[in-house]
C-alpha positions as CSV (number, residue, x, y, z in Angstrom):
1,M,-108.4,4.6,287.5
2,L,-112.2,4.0,287.7
3,H,-113.8,2.6,290.8
4,T,-115.2,-0.9,290.2
5,K,-118.8,0.2,290.9
6,D,-118.5,3.2,288.5
7,E,-116.9,0.9,285.9
8,E,-119.7,-1.6,286.2
9,L,-122.4,1.2,285.9
10,L,-120.7,2.6,282.8
11,Q,-120.6,-0.8,281.1
12,E,-124.3,-1.3,281.9
13,I,-125.1,2.2,280.6
14,K,-123.1,1.5,277.4
15,A,-125.2,-1.6,276.9
16,G,-128.4,0.5,277.2
17,N,-129.4,-0.5,280.7
18,E,-131.8,2.2,281.8
19,S,-131.9,1.2,285.5
20,A,-128.1,1.6,285.6
21,F,-128.4,5.1,284.1
22,A,-131.2,5.9,286.6
23,E,-128.9,4.8,289.4
24,L,-126.1,7.0,288.2
25,Y,-128.5,9.9,287.7
26,N,-130.0,9.5,291.2
27,H,-126.6,9.3,292.8
28,Y,-125.0,12.3,291.1
29,Q,-127.9,14.6,290.1
30,H,-128.2,16.4,293.4
31,L,-124.4,17.0,293.6
32,L,-124.2,18.3,290.1
33,L,-127.3,20.5,290.6
34,M,-125.6,22.1,293.6
35,E,-122.4,22.6,291.6
36,A,-124.2,24.1,288.7
37,Y,-126.3,26.4,291.0
38,Y,-123.1,27.6,292.6
39,K,-121.9,28.7,289.2
40,V,-125.1,30.2,287.7
41,R,-127.1,31.2,290.8
42,S,-130.3,30.3,289.1
43,Y,-132.1,27.0,289.9
44,P,-133.8,26.7,286.5
45,E,-130.5,27.3,284.7
46,A,-128.7,24.8,286.9
47,E,-131.4,22.3,286.2
48,D,-130.9,22.9,282.4
49,I,-127.2,22.3,282.8
50,V,-127.6,19.0,284.7
51,Q,-130.3,17.9,282.3
52,E,-128.1,18.6,279.3
53,I,-125.2,16.6,280.8
54,F,-127.3,13.5,281.5
55,T,-129.1,13.8,278.2
56,S,-125.8,14.0,276.4
57,L,-124.4,11.1,278.4
58,W,-127.3,8.9,277.5
59,I,-127.3,9.8,273.8
60,R,-123.6,9.2,273.5
61,R,-123.6,6.1,275.8
62,K,-122.3,3.7,273.1
63,E,-119.2,5.9,272.3
64,L,-118.3,6.7,276.0
65,S,-114.6,6.3,276.8
66,I,-114.2,7.6,280.3
67,S,-110.8,6.8,282.0
68,I,-111.3,9.0,285.1
69,P,-113.8,8.5,287.9
70,I,-117.3,9.2,286.7
71,K,-117.7,11.8,289.5
72,H,-114.8,13.9,288.1
73,Y,-116.1,13.4,284.6
74,L,-119.6,14.7,285.5
75,F,-118.2,17.7,287.5
76,K,-116.0,18.6,284.5
77,A,-119.1,18.4,282.3
78,V,-120.8,20.9,284.6
79,H,-117.9,23.3,284.2
80,L,-117.8,22.9,280.4
81,Q,-121.6,23.4,280.2
82,Y,-121.3,26.5,282.3
83,A,-118.5,27.8,280.1
84,Y,-120.6,27.1,277.0
85,K,-123.6,28.9,278.5
86,C,-121.5,31.9,279.4
87,R,-120.1,32.2,275.8
88,K,-123.5,31.8,274.3
89,S,-125.0,34.4,276.7
90,E,-122.2,36.8,276.0
91,V,-122.6,36.5,272.3
92,A,-126.4,37.0,272.5
93,R,-126.0,39.9,274.8
94,R,-123.5,41.7,272.5
95,F,-125.8,40.9,269.5
96,V,-128.8,42.5,271.2
97,Q,-126.8,45.5,272.5
98,H,-125.3,46.1,269.1
99,T,-128.4,45.8,267.1
100,L,-131.3,46.7,269.2
101,Y,-130.1,49.5,271.4
102,V,-128.7,52.8,270.4
103,S,-126.8,55.2,272.7
104,K,-128.2,58.6,273.1
105,E,-125.0,60.2,271.9
106,A,-125.0,58.3,268.5
107,G,-125.0,60.4,265.4
108,T,-127.7,60.3,262.7
109,N,-125.8,58.0,260.4
110,Y,-125.3,55.5,263.1
111,L,-129.0,55.7,264.1
112,L,-130.0,55.1,260.5
113,E,-127.6,52.2,260.1
114,N,-128.7,50.7,263.4
115,K,-132.4,51.1,262.5
116,E,-131.7,49.4,259.1
117,M,-129.9,46.5,260.8
118,Y,-132.6,46.2,263.4
119,L,-135.3,46.0,260.6
120,Q,-133.2,43.3,258.8
121,I,-132.9,41.3,261.9
122,K,-136.6,41.7,262.6
123,E,-137.4,40.6,259.1
124,A,-135.0,37.6,259.4
125,I,-136.8,36.6,262.6
126,A,-140.2,37.0,260.9
127,G,-138.8,34.6,258.2
128,V,-138.9,31.8,260.7
129,T,-142.2,30.4,259.5
130,A,-142.6,27.7,262.2
131,P,-144.4,29.6,265.1
132,A,-142.9,27.3,267.8
133,S,-139.3,27.9,266.6
134,R,-139.9,31.7,266.3
135,R,-141.5,31.8,269.8
136,A,-138.7,29.8,271.4
137,F,-136.1,32.0,269.8
138,E,-137.9,35.2,271.0
139,L,-138.2,33.8,274.5
140,L,-134.6,32.9,274.7
141,Y,-133.0,35.9,273.1
142,M,-135.5,38.7,273.5
143,E,-137.0,37.8,276.9
144,N,-133.8,36.2,278.3
145,K,-135.6,33.0,279.5
146,S,-133.8,29.7,280.1
147,H,-134.6,26.6,278.1
148,Q,-136.4,25.2,281.1
149,E,-138.6,28.3,281.4
150,I,-139.3,28.1,277.6
151,A,-140.2,24.5,278.0
152,L,-142.7,25.3,280.8
153,D,-144.1,28.3,278.9
154,M,-144.6,26.3,275.7
155,N,-145.5,23.0,277.4
156,I,-142.7,21.1,275.7
157,K,-139.5,19.4,276.9
158,P,-136.3,21.4,277.4
159,Q,-134.6,19.5,274.6
160,V,-137.4,20.3,272.2
161,A,-137.1,24.0,273.2
162,R,-133.3,23.8,272.3
163,N,-134.1,22.2,269.0
164,Q,-136.7,24.9,268.2
165,V,-134.2,27.6,268.9
166,S,-131.5,25.9,266.9
167,R,-133.9,25.7,263.9
168,A,-134.7,29.3,264.2
169,L,-131.1,30.3,264.4
170,K,-130.2,28.4,261.2
171,I,-132.9,30.2,259.3
172,I,-132.0,33.6,260.8
173,R,-128.3,33.2,260.0
174,T,-129.0,32.1,256.5
175,R,-131.3,35.2,255.9
176,L,-128.8,37.6,257.5
177,K,-125.9,36.2,255.4
178,K,-127.8,37.1,252.3
179,V,-128.4,40.7,253.5
180,M,-125.0,41.5,254.9
């Protein structure tokens, strides 16, 4: 059951009331940031997680259907964002390990196959004609920077950095499907 204050805030947020959203943000942001930091042990990454949660909440405000206390909903969102980030990081790590690094014991055929795959990936990345998208992709996957760090580096908002990476990934996936 929702608390009356939380229920009122949610109704105001659904109606597009920015001050109600700001009140919710100010009340829970610090708690969520501590929870996210506890999970990722990185302040910029924790900030990214919390920012993503509140951005999503605002974007989806009209469809919100929350039947538990907002505090529980937001903490669950931190957990889910963390799980998503772990899955994404693990996939990226395996991708980079598999394609960019070769063990010293590998045979010549494996070296040639790996080199060919590396060149195809490099060519797919070069196929991203938008410099901002390519740069954001390289910072995230090659230099292992967070969206927040990319945003600071490129002087853009974190959501714009996410969008740039997403555009680059679509192009790269399409090009690699044609090759493989």
